[in-house]
C-alpha positions as CSV (number, residue, x, y, z in Angstrom):
1,M,10.2,-8.8,-27.2
2,K,12.1,-10.1,-30.2
3,K,13.9,-13.3,-29.5
4,P,17.7,-13.5,-30.1
5,Y,19.0,-15.0,-33.7
6,P,19.8,-18.5,-33.2
7,A,23.4,-19.2,-32.8
8,S,25.1,-21.0,-35.7
9,T,28.9,-21.2,-33.7
10,I,30.1,-21.2,-30.8
11,Q,31.4,-18.0,-31.5
12,N,28.1,-16.5,-31.9
13,V,27.6,-17.7,-28.0
14,I,30.8,-15.8,-26.9
15,N,29.7,-12.6,-28.8
16,S,26.4,-12.8,-27.1
17,A,28.2,-13.5,-23.6
18,I,30.4,-10.6,-24.2
19,Y,27.4,-7.9,-25.0
20,H,25.4,-9.0,-22.1
21,L,28.2,-8.5,-19.7
22,N,29.0,-5.5,-21.1
23,L,26.0,-3.8,-20.7
24,R,25.9,-4.7,-16.8
25,D,27.1,-7.7,-14.2
26,H,25.0,-11.0,-14.4
27,S,24.8,-13.6,-12.0
28,E,25.6,-17.0,-13.7
29,F,22.1,-18.2,-13.5
30,E,21.3,-14.9,-15.6
31,L,23.9,-15.5,-18.4
32,R,23.1,-18.8,-18.7
33,K,19.4,-18.2,-19.2
34,K,20.2,-16.0,-21.7
35,L,22.5,-18.0,-23.7
36,E,20.2,-21.1,-23.6
37,A,18.0,-18.5,-25.2
38,K,20.4,-18.2,-27.9
39,T,21.4,-22.1,-28.4
40,E,20.1,-25.5,-27.4
41,N,23.6,-26.3,-27.4
42,K,24.2,-27.1,-24.1
43,E,28.0,-27.8,-24.3
44,W,28.6,-24.6,-25.8
45,V,26.5,-23.0,-23.2
46,E,29.1,-24.4,-20.5
47,T,32.3,-23.9,-22.6
48,V,31.1,-20.2,-23.0
49,L,30.3,-20.1,-19.0
50,E,33.5,-21.3,-18.4
51,Q,35.5,-19.3,-20.2
52,M,33.8,-15.8,-18.9
53,K,35.0,-16.9,-15.7
54,S,38.7,-17.8,-16.3
55,Y,39.0,-14.7,-18.3
56,G,37.3,-12.3,-15.0
57,Y,34.6,-11.1,-17.2
58,L,31.5,-13.3,-15.1
59,K,32.0,-13.1,-11.7
60,S,31.6,-15.9,-8.6
61,D,27.8,-15.8,-7.0
62,H,29.1,-14.9,-4.0
63,A,31.6,-11.7,-5.8
64,F,28.7,-10.9,-7.8
65,S,26.4,-10.9,-4.5
66,L,29.0,-8.6,-2.5
67,H,29.3,-5.8,-5.7
68,F,25.5,-5.8,-5.6
69,C,25.1,-5.7,-2.4
70,E,27.9,-2.8,-2.2
71,L,25.1,-0.6,-4.4
72,A,22.2,-1.6,-3.1
73,F,23.2,0.0,0.5
74,N,25.2,2.7,-1.4
75,S,21.6,3.6,-2.6
76,Q,19.7,3.3,0.6
77,Y,18.1,0.3,-0.4
78,G,17.4,-2.6,2.4
79,R,18.7,-5.8,3.1
80,K,15.0,-7.5,2.0
81,Y,15.0,-5.8,-1.2
82,I,18.8,-7.1,-1.5
83,Q,17.3,-10.6,-0.5
84,Q,14.6,-10.4,-3.2
85,K,16.5,-8.9,-6.0
86,L,19.6,-11.7,-5.6
87,K,17.1,-14.6,-4.9
88,I,15.6,-13.5,-8.6
89,K,19.6,-13.7,-9.7
90,G,19.7,-17.5,-8.7
91,I,21.9,-16.7,-5.6
92,D,21.0,-19.3,-3.1
93,E,19.8,-18.4,0.3
94,L,23.2,-19.2,2.2
95,T,25.3,-16.8,0.0
96,I,22.6,-14.1,0.1
97,E,22.7,-14.3,4.0
98,Q,26.7,-14.6,4.1
99,V,27.1,-11.7,1.8
100,I,24.4,-9.2,3.2
101,T,25.9,-10.2,7.0
102,E,29.2,-9.4,5.6
103,T,28.5,-6.3,3.7
104,M,27.0,-4.8,6.5
105,Q,29.7,-5.5,9.0
106,R,32.0,-4.2,6.5
107,M,30.1,-0.8,5.6
108,A,28.8,-0.3,9.1
109,I,25.5,-0.3,7.7
110,C,22.2,0.8,9.7
111,E,18.9,0.9,7.8
112,Q,17.3,2.7,10.5
113,S,19.8,5.3,9.9
114,M,19.0,4.8,6.3
115,I,15.5,5.4,6.7
116,N,15.5,8.4,8.9
117,T,18.0,10.0,6.3
118,R,15.3,9.5,3.9
119,L,12.5,11.0,5.7
120,A,14.8,14.2,6.4
121,R,14.2,15.1,3.2
122,F,10.9,15.9,4.3
123,K,10.3,19.2,6.2
124,D,6.7,18.1,6.8
125,F,4.6,15.6,5.3
126,S,1.8,18.2,3.7
127,T,2.6,17.0,0.2
128,T,2.6,13.5,0.5
129,S,0.6,11.1,2.3
130,A,1.4,7.7,5.1
131,E,0.7,5.3,2.2
132,K,3.0,7.0,0.1
133,V,5.8,7.3,2.4
134,V,5.3,3.9,3.9
135,N,5.0,1.8,0.8
136,D,8.2,3.8,-1.0
137,L,10.0,2.8,2.0
138,L,8.5,-0.9,2.1
139,K,9.8,-1.2,-1.9
140,R,13.4,-0.3,-0.8
141,G,13.2,-3.1,1.2
142,F,13.1,-1.5,4.8
143,S,10.5,-3.5,7.6
144,M,7.5,-1.9,8.8
145,D,8.8,-1.8,12.6
146,D,11.8,0.1,11.3
147,I,9.9,2.6,9.0
148,S,7.6,2.9,11.6
149,R,10.0,3.8,14.1
150,G,11.7,6.2,11.7
151,I,8.2,8.2,11.6
152,S,7.8,8.7,15.3
153,E,11.2,10.1,15.5
154,H,10.7,12.8,12.8
155,S,10.0,16.5,13.9
156,A,6.9,16.4,12.0
157,S,5.1,12.8,11.9
158,D,2.1,14.7,13.1
159,T,2.0,16.6,9.7
160,L,1.8,12.6,8.5
161,L,-1.5,11.6,7.4
162,T,-3.6,8.9,5.3
163,K,-5.4,9.4,2.2
164,A,-8.3,8.5,4.0
165,Q,-7.4,11.7,6.5
166,I,-6.2,14.1,3.7
167,K,-9.6,13.8,1.9
168,G,-11.8,14.0,5.6
169,K,-9.6,17.1,6.5
170,N,-10.7,18.7,3.1
171,A,-14.2,17.5,3.4
172,N,-16.9,20.0,3.2
173,L,-19.1,19.5,6.4
174,E,-22.5,20.5,5.2
175,A,-22.3,18.3,1.8
176,E,-21.4,15.5,3.4
177,V,-24.3,15.7,5.4
178,I,-27.0,16.3,3.2
179,K,-25.2,13.0,1.0
180,L,-25.4,10.8,4.0
181,A,-28.9,12.2,4.5
182,K,-29.8,11.5,1.2
183,K,-29.4,7.8,1.7
184,L,-31.7,8.0,5.0
185,K,-29.2,7.7,7.6
186,G,-30.2,9.5,10.7
187,R,-28.1,11.7,13.3
188,S,-26.2,9.6,14.9
189,L,-25.2,7.3,11.8
190,I,-24.3,10.3,10.2
191,A,-21.7,11.4,13.2
192,Q,-20.3,8.3,13.4
193,E,-19.4,8.0,9.5
194,L,-18.3,11.1,9.3
195,K,-15.9,10.0,12.0
196,M,-15.0,7.0,10.6
197,K,-14.5,9.3,7.6
198,H,-11.9,11.5,9.4
199,V,-14.0,14.5,8.9
200,D,-14.0,17.1,11.7
201,I,-17.1,17.1,13.3
202,S,-16.8,20.0,16.1
203,E,-19.4,22.1,14.0
204,L,-21.9,18.5,13.4
205,D,-24.9,19.7,15.5
206,T,-24.9,23.0,14.6
207,V,-24.6,22.3,10.7
208,L,-27.5,19.6,11.3
209,D,-29.6,22.3,13.2
210,E,-29.6,24.5,10.4
211,L,-29.8,22.1,7.9
212,S,-32.9,20.8,9.5
213,E,-34.5,24.5,10.5
214,S,-34.1,25.4,6.7
215,G,-36.3,22.6,5.6
216,E,-33.0,21.0,3.8
217,I,-33.2,17.9,5.7
218,D,-36.1,16.6,7.6
219,F,-35.2,13.6,9.7
220,Y,-38.9,12.6,10.8
221,Y,-39.6,12.2,7.0
222,N,-36.3,10.2,6.3
223,C,-37.6,7.6,9.0
224,Q,-40.8,7.2,7.5
225,L,-38.8,6.7,4.0
226,A,-36.5,4.1,5.6
227,L,-38.9,2.4,7.5
228,A,-41.4,2.4,3.9
229,K,-38.6,0.4,2.4
230,K,-39.5,-2.6,4.8
231,R,-42.0,-4.6,5.3
232,Y,-42.7,-5.1,8.9
233,E,-46.4,-5.9,10.3
234,L,-46.4,-3.3,12.9
235,T,-49.7,-4.5,14.9
236,D,-47.2,-7.7,15.8
237,F,-44.9,-6.7,18.7
238,K,-42.0,-8.8,17.4
239,E,-42.1,-7.3,14.0
240,K,-42.8,-3.8,16.0
241,S,-39.1,-4.1,17.9
242,K,-37.5,-5.0,14.7
243,A,-38.5,-2.2,13.1
244,Y,-37.5,-0.3,16.1
245,G,-34.1,-1.8,16.2
246,Y,-33.5,-1.3,12.6
247,L,-34.3,2.5,12.4
248,S,-32.1,2.7,15.2
249,S,-29.1,1.1,13.7
250,K,-30.0,3.9,10.9
251,G,-29.0,6.3,13.3
252,F,-32.6,8.1,13.9
253,S,-33.8,8.9,17.3
254,S,-36.7,7.6,19.5
255,D,-39.0,10.3,18.6
256,E,-38.4,9.9,14.7
257,I,-38.9,6.4,15.1
258,K,-41.9,6.5,17.4
259,E,-43.7,9.1,14.8
260,A,-43.1,6.8,11.9
261,I,-44.3,3.8,13.6
262,N,-47.2,5.5,14.7
263,A,-48.0,7.4,11.3
264,V,-48.0,3.5,9.7
265,L,-50.3,2.3,12.3
266,E,-53.0,5.4,11.7
267,E,-53.1,4.7,8.4
C-alpha cells in the first residue's frame, strides 16, 4: 500500500480529512489514524478533527455507532458482528453496548428472526453443508445457540449434512472396504471406521462376503501380514496375549488371529 504524501500545510490535512469522509463515515479513531499517517504535526491533526466535528462532517462516537448499528441490522448482521467492528473502529465498550441496546429496542430487532429469514432462502440444504451454513451465520455475528435453534426449526433441517456426512453418503462402499483392507484392517474395525465416516454400512456384510469369496480380500492372510509387522515372542504367554490383543484391535476375528499365531508357531 502506497504511503500518503506528507502534508506540507494544514490545508493538505483538511483536504485529506474531507477526502476520507466523502468516501464513507469514519469514527474519530479511524480518521485520526489516517491524518497521523499524513502528518506528524499533532496540533494540525487535532485542529482538523475539531473542524470536521464543527462542520458536522465527523460524527461523535455515539452518533457514528448508532448509524453503523442501523446499517448492520438492516443488512441482517447480528450484535456480535457489530461489537467486533465498532471495537476495531476505536469505540469504547460502554458506548457499543448502549447503542446496540438502544438500536435493538428502537428497531424491534430480533436476531432469531434474522437467522430464520436467512435460512428460509433454502428450500432444502442439498446444495450446501452444515459447516458453510453455520460459519456464514457466525461471521454475521449470530450466536451458536440461536443458529442451532434456527436450523432445528427449519422444515428441511434433516437435509443439512456435515461435509463428512456428505462424503460418506457419496462414498462407494466396496471401494472403501478394499481401501481399508489394504491397510490390514479386519472386519470389525472396517465397520467401525466406515460408520465414523458416515458411510452406509447396511450392505457391509454382503460386500465383505462377496469380496472374500472372490479372493479380492483375504482376512486370514491379512491377519498374518499384520502380525508379521510386529516382533512378538509367541512362545511367551504374555507376548502371545499382547499379539492377540493387538490383532483384535485391528478388527480381526478369533479364528483369524488363532490361525495367524499358529502359523508362526509352526514355522
